[in-house]
C-alpha positions as CSV (number, residue, x, y, z in Angstrom):
1,X,-77.2,40.6,112.8
2,X,-74.1,41.8,114.6
3,X,-72.3,38.2,114.0
4,X,-72.9,39.0,110.1
5,X,-71.5,41.9,110.4
6,X,-68.4,40.7,112.8
7,X,-68.3,37.8,109.9
8,X,-68.2,40.5,107.1
9,X,-65.3,42.6,108.6
10,X,-63.3,39.0,109.8
11,X,-63.7,38.4,105.7
12,X,-62.8,42.4,104.4
13,X,-59.8,42.3,107.1
14,X,-58.6,38.7,105.2
15,X,-58.9,40.1,102.6
16,X,-56.7,43.5,102.6
17,X,-53.7,41.4,104.2
18,X,-54.1,39.2,101.1
19,X,-53.7,41.7,99.0
20,X,-51.0,43.3,101.2
21,X,-49.3,40.1,101.0
22,X,-49.3,40.0,96.4
23,X,-48.2,44.1,96.7
24,X,-44.8,43.0,98.9
25,X,-44.0,40.1,96.5
26,X,-44.6,37.8,99.0
27,X,-45.7,35.0,97.1
28,X,-44.3,32.4,94.9
29,X,-41.2,33.2,92.8
30,X,-41.8,32.8,89.1
31,X,-40.0,29.7,87.5
32,X,-37.1,30.9,86.1
33,X,-34.8,29.8,83.2
34,X,-31.8,28.6,83.8
35,X,-29.5,30.3,81.0
36,X,-26.7,28.7,78.8
37,X,-22.8,29.0,80.0
38,X,-21.2,31.1,76.9
39,X,-18.7,29.4,74.6
40,X,-15.5,31.0,73.5
41,X,-15.9,32.4,70.3
42,X,-13.1,31.5,67.2
43,X,-11.5,34.1,67.6
44,X,-10.2,33.6,71.0
45,X,-9.0,29.9,70.4
46,X,-5.5,29.5,69.7
47,X,-4.2,29.0,66.5
48,X,-1.3,26.6,65.7
49,X,1.4,28.3,63.5
50,X,2.3,25.6,61.0
51,X,5.7,25.0,60.5
52,X,7.5,26.5,57.2
53,X,6.6,24.5,53.8
54,X,11.0,23.8,53.4
55,X,10.8,21.2,56.2
56,X,8.6,19.2,54.8
57,X,9.8,18.7,51.8
58,X,13.7,18.3,50.2
59,X,15.2,18.3,46.6
60,X,15.0,15.4,44.3
61,X,15.2,14.9,40.0
62,X,13.8,12.9,36.8
63,X,15.7,12.0,34.9
64,X,14.6,12.2,31.3
65,X,16.5,10.1,28.7
66,X,16.2,10.1,25.2
67,X,17.7,8.7,21.8
68,X,16.3,9.3,18.2
69,X,17.8,7.8,14.6
70,X,17.0,10.4,11.4
71,X,19.2,12.1,12.0
72,X,20.9,10.5,14.8
73,X,20.7,12.4,18.4
74,X,20.9,12.3,22.3
75,X,19.2,13.2,25.3
76,X,20.5,13.3,28.8
77,X,18.8,15.4,31.1
78,X,17.4,15.7,35.0
79,X,14.9,17.7,36.6
80,X,14.8,19.1,40.1
81,X,11.5,17.9,41.5
82,X,11.0,18.6,45.0
83,X,9.3,15.9,47.3
84,X,7.2,14.5,50.4
85,X,4.1,17.6,50.0
86,X,1.1,17.6,47.6
87,X,0.6,21.5,47.8
88,X,0.3,23.6,45.5
89,X,3.3,25.6,45.9
90,X,5.7,22.4,45.4
91,X,3.7,21.8,42.3
92,X,3.9,24.9,41.2
93,X,7.6,24.7,41.1
94,X,7.6,21.1,39.6
95,X,5.8,22.0,36.6
96,X,8.3,24.8,36.3
97,X,11.3,23.1,36.1
98,X,9.6,20.1,34.0
99,X,8.4,22.9,31.3
100,X,12.0,24.7,31.4
101,X,14.1,21.5,30.4
102,X,10.7,20.7,28.0
103,X,11.9,24.1,26.3
104,X,15.0,23.2,26.1
105,X,15.1,20.2,24.7
106,X,12.2,21.5,22.3
107,X,14.8,24.1,21.0
108,X,17.0,21.2,20.6
109,X,15.3,18.9,18.7
110,X,14.3,21.7,16.1
111,X,18.1,22.9,15.8
112,X,18.2,18.9,15.0
113,X,15.6,18.4,12.3
114,X,17.1,22.0,10.2
115,X,20.7,19.5,9.5
116,X,20.7,17.2,7.1
117,X,22.2,13.9,8.0
118,X,25.8,13.6,8.5
119,X,27.5,10.1,7.7
120,X,30.0,8.4,9.8
121,X,28.7,11.1,12.7
122,X,27.7,9.9,16.7
123,X,25.0,12.4,16.0
124,X,23.9,15.0,18.1
125,X,23.7,15.4,22.0
126,X,22.0,17.5,24.3
127,X,22.9,17.4,28.2
128,X,21.7,19.1,31.1
129,X,22.5,19.2,34.7
130,X,21.8,20.9,37.5
131,X,23.9,22.6,40.7
132,X,21.6,24.3,43.9
133,X,23.2,27.0,45.2
134,X,21.6,27.8,47.9
135,X,21.3,27.1,51.8
136,X,18.7,24.6,53.0
137,X,15.7,27.3,53.6
138,X,12.6,28.9,51.8
139,X,14.7,30.2,48.5
140,X,15.9,27.4,46.3
141,X,17.9,29.0,44.2
142,X,19.3,26.5,41.1
143,X,21.8,27.2,38.0
144,X,21.4,25.1,35.4
145,X,24.2,23.8,32.7
146,X,22.6,23.1,29.4
147,X,25.8,22.1,26.9
148,X,24.9,21.0,23.1
149,X,26.7,19.7,20.6
150,X,25.1,19.3,16.7
151,X,26.5,17.5,14.6
152,X,28.3,18.6,11.7
153,X,30.0,21.5,13.7
154,X,33.0,21.9,14.9
155,X,32.5,23.0,19.0
156,X,29.9,22.2,21.5
157,X,27.7,24.9,22.8
158,X,27.4,26.0,26.3
159,X,24.8,28.2,28.3
160,X,23.1,28.3,31.7
161,X,20.1,29.5,32.6
162,X,18.8,30.2,36.0
163,X,15.6,29.7,38.3
164,X,15.8,31.2,42.4
165,X,12.0,30.2,44.1
166,X,10.3,31.2,46.8
167,X,8.6,28.1,48.1
168,X,6.6,29.9,50.7
169,X,4.8,32.5,48.6
170,X,5.2,29.9,45.4
171,X,7.1,32.1,43.0
172,X,10.0,33.0,41.3
173,X,12.2,35.7,42.8
174,X,13.3,38.2,39.9
175,X,16.4,40.1,40.2
176,X,14.7,43.1,40.9
177,X,13.2,42.4,44.5
178,X,16.3,41.6,45.8
179,X,16.8,45.4,46.2
180,X,15.5,48.7,47.6
181,X,13.0,50.0,45.2
182,X,14.7,52.9,42.3
183,X,17.9,51.8,43.3
184,X,20.3,51.9,41.2
185,X,21.0,47.9,41.9
186,X,22.2,46.5,38.4
187,X,24.7,50.1,38.4
188,X,26.5,48.4,41.6
189,X,26.8,45.2,40.0
190,X,28.0,46.4,36.9
191,X,30.6,48.5,38.1
192,X,32.1,45.4,41.2
193,X,32.0,43.0,37.7
194,X,34.0,45.3,36.4
195,X,36.4,45.4,38.8
196,X,36.4,41.9,38.4
197,X,36.6,40.7,35.5
198,X,38.9,43.1,33.4
199,X,42.3,41.9,35.5
200,X,42.3,39.1,34.3
201,X,40.5,38.8,30.4
202,X,42.8,41.2,28.1
203,X,40.0,41.3,25.9
204,X,37.5,42.1,27.9
205,X,33.9,42.6,26.0
206,X,33.4,45.5,28.0
207,X,29.4,45.3,26.6
208,X,28.6,42.4,28.2
209,X,28.5,43.8,31.7
210,X,26.9,46.7,31.1
211,X,24.3,47.9,33.6
212,X,21.2,46.8,31.7
213,X,18.9,44.3,32.5
214,X,19.5,41.9,29.9
215,X,23.5,40.7,30.9
216,X,22.3,40.2,34.8
217,X,19.7,37.0,33.6
218,X,22.0,34.5,35.2
219,X,22.2,34.7,38.6
220,X,21.5,33.2,41.7
221,X,21.1,33.2,46.1
222,X,25.0,31.9,47.7
223,X,25.7,31.6,51.1
224,X,28.6,33.6,50.0
225,X,27.5,36.7,47.9
226,X,24.9,37.0,44.9
227,X,26.6,34.8,42.0
228,X,26.0,36.4,38.1
229,X,26.9,34.1,35.2
230,X,28.2,35.4,32.3
231,X,27.8,32.9,28.8
232,X,30.5,32.2,26.5
233,X,31.4,35.1,24.4
234,X,29.2,37.6,26.4
235,X,32.4,38.7,28.3
236,X,35.0,36.4,26.6
237,X,35.4,33.5,24.7
238,X,34.3,30.8,27.5
239,X,31.8,31.2,30.8
240,X,32.6,33.9,33.3
241,X,31.6,33.9,37.0
242,X,31.4,36.6,39.5
243,X,30.5,36.5,42.9
244,X,29.8,39.6,45.3
245,X,29.6,39.5,48.9
246,X,26.7,40.6,50.2
247,X,28.4,43.1,52.3
248,X,29.4,45.4,48.4
249,X,25.5,45.5,48.5
250,X,24.3,46.4,51.8
251,X,23.7,49.8,50.0
252,X,21.0,48.4,47.9
253,X,19.5,45.0,49.7
254,X,16.0,45.8,50.1
255,X,15.6,45.3,53.9
256,X,12.2,43.1,53.1
257,X,13.0,41.7,50.3
258,X,14.8,38.0,49.9
259,X,18.0,39.1,51.2
260,X,17.1,40.4,54.0
261,X,19.0,37.2,56.1
262,X,21.6,37.8,54.4
263,X,22.5,41.3,55.1
264,X,25.8,42.2,57.5
């Protein structure tokens, strides 16, 4: 009997020790699941900046030549095109240049069709040449000289069209975008042009220099200044050009606009 009591007490003591060990955490620890390392998010990855689009393209041209009879006419034109990129901004520029020439040719053909054939005439002629006036860079400023001779008329007629295209933005630049909003930029331009033209033109048509948008539709950005073209019979019998130095426009130039880099 005494032997049984001793065994029972030993068993009770061992059980107590075992429970105590479990309570103190001295048992086998649970297996841990490995945590995968965190990967950097996309916002933390460095982004490579693309070079300006103008570095990838060059300006070329596509000739347009056509001859017709009854009545006779000859068309000789150059369409400026950007080459070297399939970017949609390049495509938009090329489409715009093509449309401009097509519009001028269409007007010419309409005028030719309205006239009766002229005997012993060489026929009517249409010619377009363009000049790139801007320095290499994002802004493309072109001047088109359009010369038309209609059979049976005494003189050739000429007029100009201009385009200034922001290649990075993929859109045309209008004259007002060069200057501070609300500024009297047209009056500043008009005053300068009048000062330059009045001494050299005896019979100046002053209304052609008035500070109204229709008088300043032909303009270009050049390295020397803003070039204004007055077509035949606008201020004089022949065409006139005035280049306004950017220093004379500094009070009205928009410091955040296309002419910002030209500010003195």
